[in-house]
PyMOL Python script that loads the backbone (N, CA, C, O; Angstrom):
from pymol import cmd

cmd.read_pdbstr("""\
ATOM      1  N   MET A   1     106.467 107.194 128.703  1.00  0.00           N
ATOM      2  CA  MET A   1     107.808 106.758 128.376  1.00  0.00           C
ATOM      3  C   MET A   1     108.614 107.982 127.950  1.00  0.00           C
ATOM      4  O   MET A   1     108.173 108.751 127.095  1.00  0.00           O
ATOM      5  N   GLU A   2     109.771 108.160 128.531  1.00  0.00           N
ATOM      6  CA  GLU A   2     110.640 109.277 128.170  1.00  0.00           C
ATOM      7  C   GLU A   2     111.600 108.845 127.073  1.00  0.00           C
ATOM      8  O   GLU A   2     112.200 107.773 127.143  1.00  0.00           O
ATOM      9  N   ILE A   3     111.736 109.688 126.067  1.00  0.00           N
ATOM     10  CA  ILE A   3     112.647 109.413 124.959  1.00  0.00           C
ATOM     11  C   ILE A   3     113.703 110.501 124.938  1.00  0.00           C
ATOM     12  O   ILE A   3     113.378 111.688 124.966  1.00  0.00           O
ATOM     13  N   THR A   4     114.964 110.102 124.888  1.00  0.00           N
ATOM     14  CA  THR A   4     116.052 111.063 124.767  1.00  0.00           C
ATOM     15  C   THR A   4     116.807 110.762 123.489  1.00  0.00           C
ATOM     16  O   THR A   4     116.841 109.622 123.024  1.00  0.00           O
ATOM     17  N   ILE A   5     117.406 111.786 122.933  1.00  0.00           N
ATOM     18  CA  ILE A   5     118.163 111.645 121.696  1.00  0.00           C
ATOM     19  C   ILE A   5     119.603 112.031 121.973  1.00  0.00           C
ATOM     20  O   ILE A   5     119.872 113.079 122.560  1.00  0.00           O
ATOM     21  N   GLY A   6     120.517 111.190 121.553  1.00  0.00           N
ATOM     22  CA  GLY A   6     121.930 111.480 121.724  1.00  0.00           C
ATOM     23  C   GLY A   6     122.625 111.512 120.373  1.00  0.00           C
ATOM     24  O   GLY A   6     122.087 111.019 119.381  1.00  0.00           O
ATOM     25  N   LYS A   7     123.791 112.078 120.334  1.00  0.00           N
ATOM     26  CA  LYS A   7     124.566 112.115 119.096  1.00  0.00           C
ATOM     27  C   LYS A   7     125.295 110.789 118.914  1.00  0.00           C
ATOM     28  O   LYS A   7     125.798 110.199 119.870  1.00  0.00           O
ATOM     29  N   ALA A   8     125.341 110.342 117.681  1.00  0.00           N
ATOM     30  CA  ALA A   8     126.018 109.085 117.380  1.00  0.00           C
ATOM     31  C   ALA A   8     127.167 109.342 116.421  1.00  0.00           C
ATOM     32  O   ALA A   8     127.098 110.197 115.539  1.00  0.00           O
ATOM     33  N   ARG A   9     128.204 108.585 116.622  1.00  0.00           N
ATOM     34  CA  ARG A   9     129.349 108.626 115.703  1.00  0.00           C
ATOM     35  C   ARG A   9     129.793 107.197 115.433  1.00  0.00           C
ATOM     36  O   ARG A   9     130.105 106.440 116.353  1.00  0.00           O
ATOM     37  N   ARG A  10     129.814 106.849 114.170  1.00  0.00           N
ATOM     38  CA  ARG A  10     130.259 105.520 113.743  1.00  0.00           C
ATOM     39  C   ARG A  10     129.541 104.392 114.478  1.00  0.00           C
ATOM     40  O   ARG A  10     130.169 103.441 114.944  1.00  0.00           O
ATOM     41  N   GLY A  11     128.224 104.510 114.576  1.00  0.00           N
ATOM     42  CA  GLY A  11     127.429 103.418 115.117  1.00  0.00           C
ATOM     43  C   GLY A  11     127.372 103.309 116.619  1.00  0.00           C
ATOM     44  O   GLY A  11     126.888 102.306 117.143  1.00  0.00           O
ATOM     45  N   GLN A  12     127.853 104.314 117.329  1.00  0.00           N
ATOM     46  CA  GLN A  12     127.789 104.270 118.782  1.00  0.00           C
ATOM     47  C   GLN A  12     127.397 105.646 119.301  1.00  0.00           C
ATOM     48  O   GLN A  12     127.728 106.668 118.701  1.00  0.00           O
ATOM     49  N   LEU A  13     126.683 105.658 120.429  1.00  0.00           N
ATOM     50  CA  LEU A  13     126.347 106.929 121.054  1.00  0.00           C
ATOM     51  C   LEU A  13     127.572 107.478 121.756  1.00  0.00           C
ATOM     52  O   LEU A  13     128.307 106.735 122.406  1.00  0.00           O
ATOM     53  N   SER A  14     127.793 108.772 121.626  1.00  0.00           N
ATOM     54  CA  SER A  14     128.859 109.400 122.398  1.00  0.00           C
ATOM     55  C   SER A  14     128.261 109.789 123.744  1.00  0.00           C
ATOM     56  O   SER A  14     127.269 110.516 123.785  1.00  0.00           O
ATOM     57  N   ASP A  15     128.829 109.331 124.819  1.00  0.00           N
ATOM     58  CA  ASP A  15     128.356 109.592 126.180  1.00  0.00           C
ATOM     59  C   ASP A  15     126.883 109.213 126.358  1.00  0.00           C
ATOM     60  O   ASP A  15     126.060 110.080 126.654  1.00  0.00           O
ATOM     61  N   PRO A  16     126.536 107.922 126.181  1.00  0.00           N
ATOM     62  CA  PRO A  16     125.129 107.531 126.319  1.00  0.00           C
ATOM     63  C   PRO A  16     124.635 107.691 127.756  1.00  0.00           C
ATOM     64  O   PRO A  16     125.368 107.450 128.715  1.00  0.00           O
ATOM     65  N   LEU A  17     123.390 108.099 127.879  1.00  0.00           N
ATOM     66  CA  LEU A  17     122.739 108.204 129.177  1.00  0.00           C
ATOM     67  C   LEU A  17     122.098 106.865 129.516  1.00  0.00           C
ATOM     68  O   LEU A  17     121.872 106.055 128.618  1.00  0.00           O
ATOM     69  N   PRO A  18     121.799 106.612 130.781  1.00  0.00           N
ATOM     70  CA  PRO A  18     121.111 105.365 131.130  1.00  0.00           C
ATOM     71  C   PRO A  18     119.800 105.251 130.347  1.00  0.00           C
ATOM     72  O   PRO A  18     119.020 106.201 130.292  1.00  0.00           O
ATOM     73  N   GLY A  19     119.568 104.105 129.756  1.00  0.00           N
ATOM     74  CA  GLY A  19     118.349 103.885 128.990  1.00  0.00           C
ATOM     75  C   GLY A  19     118.425 104.293 127.535  1.00  0.00           C
ATOM     76  O   GLY A  19     117.494 104.019 126.779  1.00  0.00           O
ATOM     77  N   GLN A  20     119.504 104.940 127.114  1.00  0.00           N
ATOM     78  CA  GLN A  20     119.654 105.312 125.710  1.00  0.00           C
ATOM     79  C   GLN A  20     120.175 104.126 124.920  1.00  0.00           C
ATOM     80  O   GLN A  20     120.940 103.305 125.428  1.00  0.00           O
ATOM     81  N   ALA A  21     119.749 104.052 123.671  1.00  0.00           N
ATOM     82  CA  ALA A  21     120.214 102.991 122.786  1.00  0.00           C
ATOM     83  C   ALA A  21     120.456 103.570 121.403  1.00  0.00           C
ATOM     84  O   ALA A  21     119.781 104.512 120.988  1.00  0.00           O
ATOM     85  N   TYR A  22     121.409 103.012 120.701  1.00  0.00           N
ATOM     86  CA  TYR A  22     121.690 103.425 119.334  1.00  0.00           C
ATOM     87  C   TYR A  22     120.621 102.832 118.419  1.00  0.00           C
ATOM     88  O   TYR A  22     120.347 101.634 118.489  1.00  0.00           O
ATOM     89  N   VAL A  23     120.012 103.658 117.558  1.00  0.00           N
ATOM     90  CA  VAL A  23     118.964 103.203 116.645  1.00  0.00           C
ATOM     91  C   VAL A  23     119.300 103.678 115.235  1.00  0.00           C
ATOM     92  O   VAL A  23     118.488 104.341 114.588  1.00  0.00           O
ATOM     93  N   GLY A  24     120.484 103.341 114.766  1.00  0.00           N
ATOM     94  CA  GLY A  24     120.895 103.693 113.409  1.00  0.00           C
ATOM     95  C   GLY A  24     120.596 102.557 112.449  1.00  0.00           C
ATOM     96  O   GLY A  24     120.112 101.507 112.870  1.00  0.00           O
ATOM     97  N   ARG A  25     120.872 102.745 111.191  1.00  0.00           N
ATOM     98  CA  ARG A  25     120.566 101.735 110.168  1.00  0.00           C
ATOM     99  C   ARG A  25     121.094 100.336 110.490  1.00  0.00           C
ATOM    100  O   ARG A  25     120.366  99.368 110.272  1.00  0.00           O
ATOM    101  N   PRO A  26     122.297 100.180 110.988  1.00  0.00           N
ATOM    102  CA  PRO A  26     122.742  98.803 111.233  1.00  0.00           C
ATOM    103  C   PRO A  26     122.153  98.170 112.498  1.00  0.00           C
ATOM    104  O   PRO A  26     122.411  96.996 112.764  1.00  0.00           O
ATOM    105  N   SER A  27     121.377  98.906 113.274  1.00  0.00           N
ATOM    106  CA  SER A  27     120.811  98.346 114.504  1.00  0.00           C
ATOM    107  C   SER A  27     119.458  97.688 114.199  1.00  0.00           C
ATOM    108  O   SER A  27     118.880  97.938 113.142  1.00  0.00           O
ATOM    109  N   PRO A  28     118.949  96.855 115.108  1.00  0.00           N
ATOM    110  CA  PRO A  28     117.664  96.184 114.877  1.00  0.00           C
ATOM    111  C   PRO A  28     116.496  97.148 114.660  1.00  0.00           C
ATOM    112  O   PRO A  28     115.523  96.781 114.002  1.00  0.00           O
ATOM    113  N   LEU A  29     116.564  98.366 115.194  1.00  0.00           N
ATOM    114  CA  LEU A  29     115.480  99.325 115.017  1.00  0.00           C
ATOM    115  C   LEU A  29     115.829 100.426 114.016  1.00  0.00           C
ATOM    116  O   LEU A  29     115.117 101.426 113.923  1.00  0.00           O
ATOM    117  N   GLY A  30     116.902 100.251 113.277  1.00  0.00           N
ATOM    118  CA  GLY A  30     117.306 101.235 112.278  1.00  0.00           C
ATOM    119  C   GLY A  30     116.325 101.304 111.123  1.00  0.00           C
ATOM    120  O   GLY A  30     115.660 100.317 110.808  1.00  0.00           O
ATOM    121  N   ASN A  31     116.233 102.449 110.498  1.00  0.00           N
ATOM    122  CA  ASN A  31     115.298 102.684 109.401  1.00  0.00           C
ATOM    123  C   ASN A  31     115.675 101.854 108.173  1.00  0.00           C
ATOM    124  O   ASN A  31     116.731 102.077 107.582  1.00  0.00           O
ATOM    125  N   PRO A  32     114.817 100.889 107.778  1.00  0.00           N
ATOM    126  CA  PRO A  32     115.137 100.074 106.606  1.00  0.00           C
ATOM    127  C   PRO A  32     114.727 100.739 105.291  1.00  0.00           C
ATOM    128  O   PRO A  32     115.038 100.220 104.219  1.00  0.00           O
ATOM    129  N   PHE A  33     114.041 101.868 105.355  1.00  0.00           N
ATOM    130  CA  PHE A  33     113.536 102.538 104.160  1.00  0.00           C
ATOM    131  C   PHE A  33     114.530 103.578 103.668  1.00  0.00           C
ATOM    132  O   PHE A  33     115.107 104.326 104.457  1.00  0.00           O
ATOM    133  N   GLN A  34     114.721 103.618 102.359  1.00  0.00           N
ATOM    134  CA  GLN A  34     115.682 104.547 101.779  1.00  0.00           C
ATOM    135  C   GLN A  34     114.976 105.600 100.929  1.00  0.00           C
ATOM    136  O   GLN A  34     114.040 105.308 100.184  1.00  0.00           O
ATOM    137  N   LEU A  35     115.452 106.812 101.065  1.00  0.00           N
ATOM    138  CA  LEU A  35     114.946 107.930 100.277  1.00  0.00           C
ATOM    139  C   LEU A  35     115.138 107.627  98.798  1.00  0.00           C
ATOM    140  O   LEU A  35     116.214 107.182  98.399  1.00  0.00           O
ATOM    141  N   GLY A  36     114.134 107.855  97.989  1.00  0.00           N
ATOM    142  CA  GLY A  36     114.207 107.570  96.550  1.00  0.00           C
ATOM    143  C   GLY A  36     113.668 106.187  96.254  1.00  0.00           C
ATOM    144  O   GLY A  36     112.628 106.052  95.610  1.00  0.00           O
ATOM    145  N   ARG A  37     114.354 105.168  96.712  1.00  0.00           N
ATOM    146  CA  ARG A  37     113.933 103.791  96.450  1.00  0.00           C
ATOM    147  C   ARG A  37     112.561 103.500  97.053  1.00  0.00           C
ATOM    148  O   ARG A  37     111.728 102.842  96.430  1.00  0.00           O
ATOM    149  N   ASP A  38     112.329 103.999  98.280  1.00  0.00           N
ATOM    150  CA  ASP A  38     111.092 103.702  98.996  1.00  0.00           C
ATOM    151  C   ASP A  38     110.131 104.883  99.074  1.00  0.00           C
ATOM    152  O   ASP A  38     109.096 104.788  99.734  1.00  0.00           O
ATOM    153  N   GLY A  39     110.449 105.984  98.419  1.00  0.00           N
ATOM    154  CA  GLY A  39     109.544 107.122  98.388  1.00  0.00           C
ATOM    155  C   GLY A  39     110.248 108.432  98.678  1.00  0.00           C
ATOM    156  O   GLY A  39     111.471 108.500  98.792  1.00  0.00           O
ATOM    157  N   SER A  40     109.426 109.477  98.795  1.00  0.00           N
ATOM    158  CA  SER A  40     109.948 110.808  99.114  1.00  0.00           C
ATOM    159  C   SER A  40     110.355 110.854 100.585  1.00  0.00           C
ATOM    160  O   SER A  40     110.116 109.904 101.329  1.00  0.00           O
ATOM    161  N   ARG A  41     110.968 111.957 100.999  1.00  0.00           N
ATOM    162  CA  ARG A  41     111.378 112.095 102.396  1.00  0.00           C
ATOM    163  C   ARG A  41     110.188 111.931 103.337  1.00  0.00           C
ATOM    164  O   ARG A  41     110.275 111.203 104.325  1.00  0.00           O
ATOM    165  N   ALA A  42     109.092 112.595 103.038  1.00  0.00           N
ATOM    166  CA  ALA A  42     107.896 112.502 103.884  1.00  0.00           C
ATOM    167  C   ALA A  42     107.338 111.077 103.898  1.00  0.00           C
ATOM    168  O   ALA A  42     106.903 110.597 104.944  1.00  0.00           O
ATOM    169  N   GLU A  43     107.347 110.400 102.750  1.00  0.00           N
ATOM    170  CA  GLU A  43     106.840 109.031 102.682  1.00  0.00           C
ATOM    171  C   GLU A  43     107.719 108.065 103.460  1.00  0.00           C
ATOM    172  O   GLU A  43     107.212 107.188 104.159  1.00  0.00           O
ATOM    173  N   VAL A  44     109.031 108.218 103.343  1.00  0.00           N
ATOM    174  CA  VAL A  44     109.961 107.339 104.045  1.00  0.00           C
ATOM    175  C   VAL A  44     109.834 107.536 105.558  1.00  0.00           C
ATOM    176  O   VAL A  44     109.856 106.563 106.312  1.00  0.00           O
ATOM    177  N   ILE A  45     109.703 108.771 105.998  1.00  0.00           N
ATOM    178  CA  ILE A  45     109.537 109.047 107.426  1.00  0.00           C
ATOM    179  C   ILE A  45     108.239 108.425 107.935  1.00  0.00           C
ATOM    180  O   ILE A  45     108.224 107.815 109.004  1.00  0.00           O
ATOM    181  N   ALA A  46     107.153 108.575 107.182  1.00  0.00           N
ATOM    182  CA  ALA A  46     105.864 108.003 107.578  1.00  0.00           C
ATOM    183  C   ALA A  46     105.938 106.479 107.641  1.00  0.00           C
ATOM    184  O   ALA A  46     105.425 105.871 108.580  1.00  0.00           O
ATOM    185  N   ARG A  47     106.565 105.869 106.659  1.00  0.00           N
ATOM    186  CA  ARG A  47     106.703 104.405 106.649  1.00  0.00           C
ATOM    187  C   ARG A  47     107.537 103.926 107.825  1.00  0.00           C
ATOM    188  O   ARG A  47     107.189 102.935 108.467  1.00  0.00           O
ATOM    189  N   TYR A  48     108.640 104.622 108.116  1.00  0.00           N
ATOM    190  CA  TYR A  48     109.492 104.234 109.240  1.00  0.00           C
ATOM    191  C   TYR A  48     108.751 104.397 110.563  1.00  0.00           C
ATOM    192  O   TYR A  48     108.862 103.544 111.443  1.00  0.00           O
ATOM    193  N   ARG A  49     107.992 105.491 110.712  1.00  0.00           N
ATOM    194  CA  ARG A  49     107.239 105.717 111.948  1.00  0.00           C
ATOM    195  C   ARG A  49     106.300 104.535 112.214  1.00  0.00           C
ATOM    196  O   ARG A  49     106.269 104.007 113.326  1.00  0.00           O
ATOM    197  N   LEU A  50     105.539 104.122 111.203  1.00  0.00           N
ATOM    198  CA  LEU A  50     104.626 102.986 111.369  1.00  0.00           C
ATOM    199  C   LEU A  50     105.381 101.694 111.660  1.00  0.00           C
ATOM    200  O   LEU A  50     104.995 100.925 112.540  1.00  0.00           O
ATOM    201  N   TRP A  51     106.450 101.464 110.921  1.00  0.00           N
ATOM    202  CA  TRP A  51     107.265 100.261 111.095  1.00  0.00           C
ATOM    203  C   TRP A  51     107.856 100.200 112.496  1.00  0.00           C
ATOM    204  O   TRP A  51     107.820  99.157 113.148  1.00  0.00           O
ATOM    205  N   LEU A  52     108.404 101.333 112.959  1.00  0.00           N
ATOM    206  CA  LEU A  52     109.037 101.379 114.283  1.00  0.00           C
ATOM    207  C   LEU A  52     108.017 101.149 115.388  1.00  0.00           C
ATOM    208  O   LEU A  52     108.259 100.342 116.286  1.00  0.00           O
ATOM    209  N   TRP A  53     106.880 101.838 115.344  1.00  0.00           N
ATOM    210  CA  TRP A  53     105.863 101.667 116.392  1.00  0.00           C
ATOM    211  C   TRP A  53     105.349 100.245 116.428  1.00  0.00           C
ATOM    212  O   TRP A  53     105.021  99.745 117.504  1.00  0.00           O
ATOM    213  N   SER A  54     105.266  99.572 115.283  1.00  0.00           N
ATOM    214  CA  SER A  54     104.788  98.183 115.265  1.00  0.00           C
ATOM    215  C   SER A  54     105.760  97.258 116.001  1.00  0.00           C
ATOM    216  O   SER A  54     105.368  96.186 116.464  1.00  0.00           O
ATOM    217  N   ARG A  55     107.012  97.666 116.109  1.00  0.00           N
ATOM    218  CA  ARG A  55     108.004  96.849 116.805  1.00  0.00           C
ATOM    219  C   ARG A  55     108.154  97.223 118.286  1.00  0.00           C
ATOM    220  O   ARG A  55     108.690  96.446 119.076  1.00  0.00           O
ATOM    221  N   LEU A  56     107.684  98.396 118.646  1.00  0.00           N
ATOM    222  CA  LEU A  56     107.825  98.852 120.026  1.00  0.00           C
ATOM    223  C   LEU A  56     106.640  98.470 120.906  1.00  0.00           C
ATOM    224  O   LEU A  56     106.768  98.414 122.129  1.00  0.00           O
ATOM    225  N   ILE A  57     105.493  98.208 120.295  1.00  0.00           N
ATOM    226  CA  ILE A  57     104.320  97.851 121.109  1.00  0.00           C
ATOM    227  C   ILE A  57     103.926  96.408 120.962  1.00  0.00           C
ATOM    228  O   ILE A  57     102.960  95.965 121.584  1.00  0.00           O
TER     229      ILE A  57
END
""", "prot")
cmd.dss("prot")
cmd.show_as("cartoon", "prot")
cmd.util.cbc("prot")
cmd.orient("prot")
């Protein structure tokens, strides 16, 4: 599976490519974990990675 990253502004991708989707906080796949409340930066990233993969497979 190929993954591409695009720049987003105000909840939308600028010039999205075919197959690209916005994955910011307000989207269904946005990171629900917050720095501080849910852990350190490394902990929040690790939690989001597990959470996201559980929804993609």
